[in-house]
N, C-alpha and C positions, 0 to 999 in steps of 0.2 A: 522595650513596651512591654507593661504588665497584662495581665488577663483581663481587666476592666476596660483598660484603654483600646486592647484589642477588638474586643466585643463593640465597643462603641464605633472603632473606625470601620469594621464591618458592616454594622447596621447603617451608618450614612453612608457608605458606598453602596450597599444593596439598594437604596433608595435611587442614587443615582444611574445603577445601572437598569433595573426595572424603567425607570422612566425614560431613558436612552430607549430600550426596547419597544415602548410604547409610540414615543415620538417618531420613530423609525416611519410609521405608517402614516405620519401628518403630511410631509413634503412629499411623498409618494400621491396622496390624492390632491394636493393643488398643483403639482407640476406635471404630472403623468395620467392624471385623469383616473385613478384609481378611486372612484368614488364608493363609498360604503352606504347602500340602500339602508331605507329603514327598515325593510321587511328581511333583511340578511339573514337574522336568525330562522327565519321561517320558510325562507325559500330556499331550495337546493340547489334549484337552477341558478339564481343568483349568486350562490356561493361558488358554485362551478365557475362561472363568469370569473367573479374577483379572484379566484385561485390561478384561471387561467392567464388573466393580465398580468399577475404578480410573477408567474413564471417567466413571462416574455422580459423581465426586468434585465435577463441576462444579456441583451443587445444594447445596454444604455452606452452612451459615451462616458470618456473619461472624466469630463468635466462634470457631467450629472452625479457620477459617482463621487466625486470629490465634494460635491454639494452636500450631500448627505450626512457624512461625518462633521462637515462646517455647520449643521442645523443644528446636531445634535449636542457639539460644542457651545452654541451660542444659548441653547435653551439650558443647559446646565448651568452656564455661566450669569444667566439671570436669575434663574432659581437658587444658585448659591449665594449671590448678592441680596436676595429677599431673605435668607435665612433658612429656607427648604430645608438644607441638609446640615443643619446645626443641631447636634443631639439633644442640648438643653432646650433648644426652642420645639423640637419635637414631642419632648415627653415632660414639660413643665408649663409650656403657655396656655393660657386659660381656653376653651374649647371655643368660646364665640371668637377670638381673637385669631386662634389658629386656624377657622374656616375662613374669614377673612382674608388672612394671610393668604392661603391657596387659593383664594378667589382672585386676589389681587396679582398674585404671581402667575396665575395662567393669562388673567389679560394682559399682564406687561409682558409675558413670554411671547404669548400669540403677535403681540404688535411687532415686536421686534421680528419675528419669523415672517411676519407677512412683509415687511419692509426689504428685508434680505432675500426672502423669495422672489420678490415682484423685481427688485433691482436684478437679480440673477436671471429671471425669466426674460427680461427686456434684453441684457446683453447677448443670450441665448436667441431671442427672437422666435420662442417656442410658443405654441397655443397655449389659450388659458381654458379649463374647465369652465362650465356654466357655473352660474354665480349660486343658483339653486343646489347643484352636487356640493359645491364649496361649503355652506351652510350646513345641509345637512351631515356633511362629514366632520365639522367642525363641533357642529353640536353634539353629535353622537361621542367622538372623541373625546372632548371636554368632560361630559357626562361619566365617561369610564375612568378618566384620571381622576376627577374629583372623589368618586367613590372609592376608587382604589387607595388614594392617600388616605382620607377618612377612615377607610376600615385597618388599614396597615397600622395606623398611629392607634387606632384603639387598642388592637392585640397587642403591640407594643407595650402602651400604658398599663394595661393591665398586668402584663408579665412583670412590669418593673415595679407596680404596688404589691406584687408578690415575694420577688428578691429583695427590695429594699424596706421589706418589714425589718423590724430591731432583730428578731431572732435570726435573720437570714444573714444581715449584714455583718461584715468583719468586726469584730469587738477588739479595739486597739488599746495598748496601754502608751503612754509618751513618758520616758526616760528621762529625766532632768527637767526641771522649772526655771526657766529663764525667759527673757523677752523674746528671744526668737522660738522658743517653744509654745509661747503664748500667741506667737503671729502664726505660727503653723497650726495651731488650734483652730482657728479661724478660717484657715483658708484648705484644711483638708478635705473639707465635702465639697469644692466646688471644681466644677460646674454642676457634678451630681453628687449624691449623697452615698460614701461608699465606705464608710465606717461610724461605729457607734464609738466614742471616746468615752472610756469608764473611768477614767482618772489618770491622777500622774505617779509617778516614781521618784522619791528625791529624800534627801535628810530633812527632818524637821524643820530647821533653822531656816533654810531656803523656802522652803512653802509658807513659814510664817513671814519671812520678808517681803515676799511677791503678794502683793492684795489685788491684784487686776484679774482674778480667774473665779469660777464658781464651781470648779471640779474637785473632787475630794483629793486626799492623799492617800493612798493605798499600802504603801509600804514603805520603808526605808530602802535604800541601794543594797543593803546586806541582806534584806530580807526579800527580793525578787525571788531565788529560787524556789523557796517555798511558796509563794503567792503563786506561781505560774504552774506549778505542780499540782496545785489543788482546785484553781479558777479556771474559766473559759477566757483563755486568752489567744485569738488569730495572729494578731502583729503587734509587735514592738517598733516603736520609732525611738530612736537613740538618740538624743539631743544633748549629750555631755559635751561641753567644751574637751577637745582632744588633747590639749597640752596639760590641762592638771588632772584629768580622768583618763590618762591611757590605760593603765593597769585596770582600772575599775571596768572601763568598757570592754576590755580582752575576757575578763572574769564572766562578764554579762552575755557576752556571744558564745562563750565556752558553756555557760549553762543552758543556753538555748539550743545549741547543737546537739547537747545530750538528750534534751527533752523533743527535739524536733519542733520548736516554736520559731515560726518565721519572725526574722528581725531585720529594720532597715537602720543602717548608719548614715546621718546625714554626712552628704559630701561637700557641703560647704563649710571648710575648715578656718574660714577668716572671718565669719560672722557677719556675711553680707546680706542683703535681703533677698529673698527668693525671685528668682527671675523667670518662672514660667509657672504661674500660680494656676494656668489650666490643666499643666500635666506636672500635680504637685510631685509625683513619686521619682522623677526625673532628677529630684536634688536627694537623692539617697542611694547608696548602695545597697542593693537587694542581697541579703545574707539569708538564702533558702537551702535550708541544711538537707532537704531531701531530694534536690536536683530536681524538683519540678519543671516539667515542660508544658506549658500550658496546654498547645492544642493536641500533647498525648492525652492531658487529664480532660480536654474536652471531648476526645474521641473515645475515652473510656466512659464519658457520662451518657455521649449519644449509643453507645453500643450496650449502657445499662436500660437508659429510656425503650430500646426497641426489643433487646429481648424480654424484659419484665412485661412488656405492653403484651407481646404476643404470647408470652407464658400465662400471663392471667388470663388472656382470651382462650387459649387453647386447652387449659387445664380447668376452666371452669367447671365440666362436668365432674372431673375429681373432687374439686373445692365443695361440691354440692353433696357427694357422697360421704366425704368425712365429716363435713358438717353434721348431716345425718347421723352419720356412724354415732360420732362423739355425743349428739344429743340425745341419743337413744342409751346409750351407754352410760352417762352420768347427768344428762339434762344441762340446762344453761349454766353459765355462757359457755359459747363453744371455743371462743378465742381467749387465749391469755394474753392480757396486755401488761407490759412491765417498762418501767421507766429503766432505760440502759444511756450509758454515757459513750456519746459518738465523736464525730469530728472536732476536734479542739475545746473536748470535754463539754460539748453541747449534750444536754438531757433530750431525750425523744422518746418516744412511745414506738417498741417494737413489739409486733404480732406474731403470734406461734398458735398454732391449734391446741387446746388445753390437752395435756396429757398427764396432770396431777389433779388430786381430788380436790375440792373446792378448801380454800383457807391452806393451803399448802404453803404458803409465803410465812404465816404466824406461826407453823409449825417448825421452821428451818432453825429457830435457835435450840430448840429441844434434841436435834440431831447432829448440833457442830462438832460433837465430840466425836462422832464416828465417820468424819471427813477421814478420806482416805489418800488425800494430796497435802503436800506442803506448798506452802504458799499461799495467794490470797483467794485463789478458787475454792469452789465445794465441790467435792465429786464423791458420792454414795453409788456402789454397784446395785444393790438392791435396795433401792429408795422406798421407803413404804408407802410414800405419797403417790408414787406413779400408778395410775388405773391400768388394768389389763390391757385395754386397747391402747393406753398410752405406750407401753411397752412395743407395742407392734409398731407403731408411728415413729417411736426413736429410732429403732433399728433400721427402719427405712427411710428416717429424716424426711417423713412426709410432714411431719410438724413443723417443718420450717417453711412450708409453702408461701403462708401468708406474708412473709417478708418479702414477697415480691412487690407488696404495695410499699413496704418501706422502701424498696428500691426505686421503684417509679415516682416517689414523691421527693426522692434526692436525700435522703435521711441515711440509706444506706446502699452499697455497691454490691453488686454480684459477687466480688471476689474482693476480700480484704480482712484485717483481722476479728474476731468475733466480737459484737459489741458485750460489753461486761456490766453486769448488775451494778446498782452503785455500793452494795456492799463488798462486792469485789474491788473495786475501784479505791474505796476507803482503806484496804488492808495491804495498796501497794506501798512495799518497803523499799523498792531501788528507783530513783528519777529516771534512769536508762530506760525501766521497761515503760515508762510514760510516752515514749515515742510512739508507741502504736496507736495514740489519739491524735496523732499529725494528720492520718488519714481517715477516709471513710470507713465504718465497719462493713463487712460483708457478710452475706450468707455463707460462703465458705472460703475457704483459704489454704493457704499451705500448710497449717496443723490439722485440718480435716483431711488432707491427702497423705498424712504422715502418719498414719495410725495414731489419733487423738486420744484412743481409750488407752493406749498404750505409751503415750507421751507425758513427762512431769509437766507441773508448773514453768520448771526454769526454763527447759526446751521449747515448750511453747511458746514461751517469750522471744526467746531468741529464733527461731521461726518466722515469728510477726515482724522481728527487725530485721531478720535478712530479706523477706519479702518486700518492706520498704525501701529499703537501700537498695537494693537490686532490681527494681521493678521496672518492667518494660510492658507494653500492652498485650504482645504475644504469651507472656507469661500466664494472661489472666484466662486465655482460650486452652492452654495448657492444663491449668489448674480445674477450669470447668469439665474438659474432658477426664480426666481423672476422677473428679466427684462424680459424673455420671457412673463412672465403673466401680466406685466404692460404694454408691448406692446400689449399684446392679447386684453387687455382693451381698447387700445389707448389713453392712458395717458402719450403721449410724452409734449413735450416743448408746450407752448402756444405762 
């Protein structure tokens, strides 16, 4: 199961678990007279009575305890049949129809529950609570359930609208243009949109022969290495016939491995139809050359969110002081915003406190001949563009603090290879260095805690690749601790 399918499964099951938790109180209300008075939220005495009655459930008989999970199972079965746990319905159905579906599902579910509990009550010959108590309890519970499902769905749809923007979706290439790849292109975003298909890669003769498509031919099979080295590509779907293109496929996979680009090779070697369009990725062999484990990367993202949030909150007074200091020293703007190259060559706006004079980027060309490092990067120890305050901010690395906003937004991570300016990216001369773009860039990394001012460009790239190839969650904590030590020693950028 890939990362997207795992998240869909978690969301679908989360609704089931919460529904079950809410439902637990309903049969207790009907069978055991645990009514929920209308003034429950305002009356402490009533609440105490309710809790007291709930505690007495320890004395229930075995048959009564069996009734409860059966009720939950029946409720989940009814709502499953009504489509209430189907992800595509939850996130895609029009609000009017979805609201009617919730009302109908609750009605049908309660009818089945009433019949089941009535039969159960009759068999046990137990007393029934007053009709008034039942109506109050059902009305309260139904209102809570309806509000919870509407609210939960609204939050989910809001988040989906964010991560399904084209810039956040995976950009995919299809290698090989044939009837099977055209059919796959139509199914690849079913039942939800996961990819942006940017085009095909194949030889021109086959592209011309195939007429039933509207996507561009981006390059030939021989030009795939150059294309993925310069353009954003998150995923390659390789759909060339294995018999006639074995060597070509092997060469493409080798080039993907060098640059850390994820590829999927169709596992249907006999040109049969796709058998599971709802789980389309199961028709492919996943060639993830970074050995990513989705749960570990989800944990990394969770850590980024928590630490960046509390970092922004706790350091807000320091942000205010630095903002005031930069303004007094050299006026507006306080922040330096520059386009950098991120995950899989996505472009994003990186934030820093401004440490150079205004118009510093325009003056870079005149200083190129003073560059002190070989390779794609630019470094000048006594850069005349750096302000007096900027030198102090750089030495203490405080100029990097606004990147916590980038981390919280998801364009960066706390730990990872440093994001490079477009100027440096365009000067890369070894494709194996481009593997550093297969993970999110970070505020700090192995390079920073290994004496960045003394490390040359080639060693810098080696450290980045070492981090990627051997990454574990615990490594990030170690690097973060070492970063704090380096900052305390004022061993930031020169």
